[in-house]
N, C-alpha and C positions, 0 to 999 in steps of 0.2 A: 294621641297620635304619635307623640315622641316615643312612648314605650313600645308601640307597635313597630315603629321604624327600627328600634333597637333589636327587637326580636327578628324582624326580617333580615337585618344586617347580620345577625348571628347565624341565621340559616344560610345566607350567601357565603359567609366565611367557612361554614361547615362544608358546603358544597364545593368550595374551592379546594379545601384541604383534602377531602375524600377523592375528588376528581384528580388532584395532583398526585395523590398516592397511587391511584389505579393506573394513571398514565405512566408514571415513573417506574412502577414495578411490573406492569403487565404489557402495556403498549410499547414502551421504549425498548425493552429486551427483544420483542418480536421484530421491531425495525432493525435492530442490530443483527439479528439472525438472517433477515431476508435481503437487506440491501448491502451493496458494497460500501466499504469504509468511506470513500470519497463522497458518496451521496447521503450517508446517514444523517449528517447534521442538517442538510437541507430538508429532509423528510421530517425530522424531529421538530425543526422550526415551523414547518407548515402545520404540524399537529397542534402545537401550542397556539399558533395564530388562530386557527379555527375554534379551538377550545375556548380561548379567551374572548372571541367574538360572541360565542354562546353565553359565557358568563356575563358579559356586559349587557347582552339582551335580556338576561334574567333580571339583573338589577334595574334595567330600564322598565321592564314589564311590571315590576313591583313598585315602580315610581319612587325608587330610592334615589336614582340619578337620572339625568338626561345629558346627552352629549351633543353639542351643537355640530351641525353638518360641517365637514371639513373638506378641503381640496383632496382630490384623489391621489394617494401616495402609493398605490399598488404597484407601480412600475419602478419604484425606487430600489436601486441595487448598489452595493459597494460603497455605501455612504456612511459617514460618521454622523450619527444623529445625536445632538446634544440638547438636553432639556433641563429646565428648572424642575424642582421636585417638591411641590407643596403638599402632596398627599400620599397615602399608602397605595392608592390605586393607579398611580401614574404609569407604572410599567405595564400593567394590564391593559390600560387604555391605548398606550402607544403600540404595543405588539398586536393588539386587535385591529389597529388602523394600518400598520406598516407590516406587510408580510415579509417572510424571509429575513427575520431579524433575530439577533441575539443581544444580550444585555450584560453590562458589567454590574455585578451585585456584591453585596457584603459577603465576606468569606463565611460568616456565621450561618448564612442560609444553606450552605453545603452540609450543615449538620441538622437542619430542620427535618423532623420526622416525616412530614407530609410531602415536601418538595425537594428533598436532598438529591434524589435520583435524577430529577430534571436538571437541577443546578449542575451536578457533576458531569452529566453527559452533554449538556448543551451550552451552558452559560460560562462567562468569564468572571472570576472573583478578583476583588481588589486587595487581597491580602498578600499577594506575591510581590516580587520586585518589578520595577518598571520594564526591564529588558524582557522578562518572561511574559508580561502582559502584552507588550508590543508585538512580540513574536506570535502569540496566540491570536490576537486581534487582527494582525496582518493576514494571517491564514484565512480567517473568516471573510475579510474584505475581498481577498483574491478569489474566494469561492463564490462571490456574488451576494454574500450576506451583508446586511446592514448591521452596524454595531451601535447600540444605544448606550449612551453614557450620561449619568447625572453628575456633573463636575463638582457639585457641592459635597458629594460623598455621603450625604445623608439627607433626610428631608429638610426643607428650608427652615432656617431659624430666622423668623421674621424680625426678631430683635436685633439681628446683625445686618447692618446696612452700610455699604454693599456687602453681599455675602462673599465668603472666601471660596475661590474656585481652585481645584486641583487641575493641573495642566496636562495630565496624561492624554487627554483627547487631542490636544494641540500637537503634542509630540507624535501621536499616531498619524494625524493628518499630514504633517510635514514629511514624515518618513515614507508614507505610502502615496503621497500626492492625491489623497482622497478628498472629495469635497465634504464640507460640513453643513448639515442642515440644522440650524437652531430651531427649536420648537418651544413656544411659550405656553405653559399650562396654567389655567386659571380655574379656581374652584369657588363657587358662590352659592350659599355661604360656605365658609371654610370648615371642612370636616377632615378627620383622619390625618391631621397634621402632626408635626412634632410636638410631643407632650400632651396631645389630645387623646382621650380614651377612645377605643375602637367603637364603643357603643354610643358615643356622643355624636349622633348624626342629625341632630336638630329635629324640627317638626315640619319641614317642607322639603320638596324635591330639590336636590342639589344639581346645579348646572355646571358641567365641565366644558370649558372651551380649550381646545387643543389647536393652537394656531401656528402653522409653519411661518418662519421668517425667511428673508432672502437667503439663498444659498451662498455660502462663503467658500471661495476657492483659494487654495494655497498659492500665494504669489511666488513669482520667480525670486530666487535668492538675491540677485542683484548685488552680490558680494556680502550680503548679510549672513551672520552666523545662524545656526539652528536655534540658538537661544533667543536671538532677536526675532526670528520668524514666529517662534512659539509664543513669545510675549505679545506680538502684534495680533496674532490670531485669537489668543485668549481674551485680549481686551475687546476686540471686535465682537466676539461671541457674547461676552458679558453685556455689552451694550444692547445687543439684540434681545437678550433674555430678561434683563433687569431694568432697562430704562423705562420709566413710567409712560413715556409717550409711545412706546412700541406695543 
């Protein structure tokens, strides 16, 4: 059973890679030709949303994973979505659940053969300076897109407790006055984590729980500096994502 699951996982990753290549090299250029500049990113985000819904359904049909039913987030717009990052599948799950979303990803993915065209046209990379990131993300929020950020910067290092968080998401929320939706992701049993092999997917169906926490709104400054507000929001978000009782 374990070997079969590894083969099926390889098939899914192959499907993801080929699908990403076709979308990036054929579908996205057509969108750029057909739609005006202002609308292109919205259309591209919709294409990825429905593509990744399909991908998750394939993995579910093959009994590799199951995703617990979640609250309806289809109406979410202009929100900074902040999540923990236990597995390689987290962003696929989130964008399949939350339409009209873009994500902050590693700059190295912009050089990935299969998905580089998607990354370059649609997503934000974390290898630039903070000012450039904030400007790009602010444009996405103003256009009604949600911006998904994994503040750990990489998949969760379970040996590091509490995890170190980068505060770019808090700077973004403070400067745009956008709400933050923390989402806690749990994978049981743990697969596709940091330092785990991609084919080490166990011998049973894996359950993903994607659980939204209470929305965090940027408080009024009350004479506090931006640094103080960022620190407060980052601490509140960390509590929602990593406190064991949440």
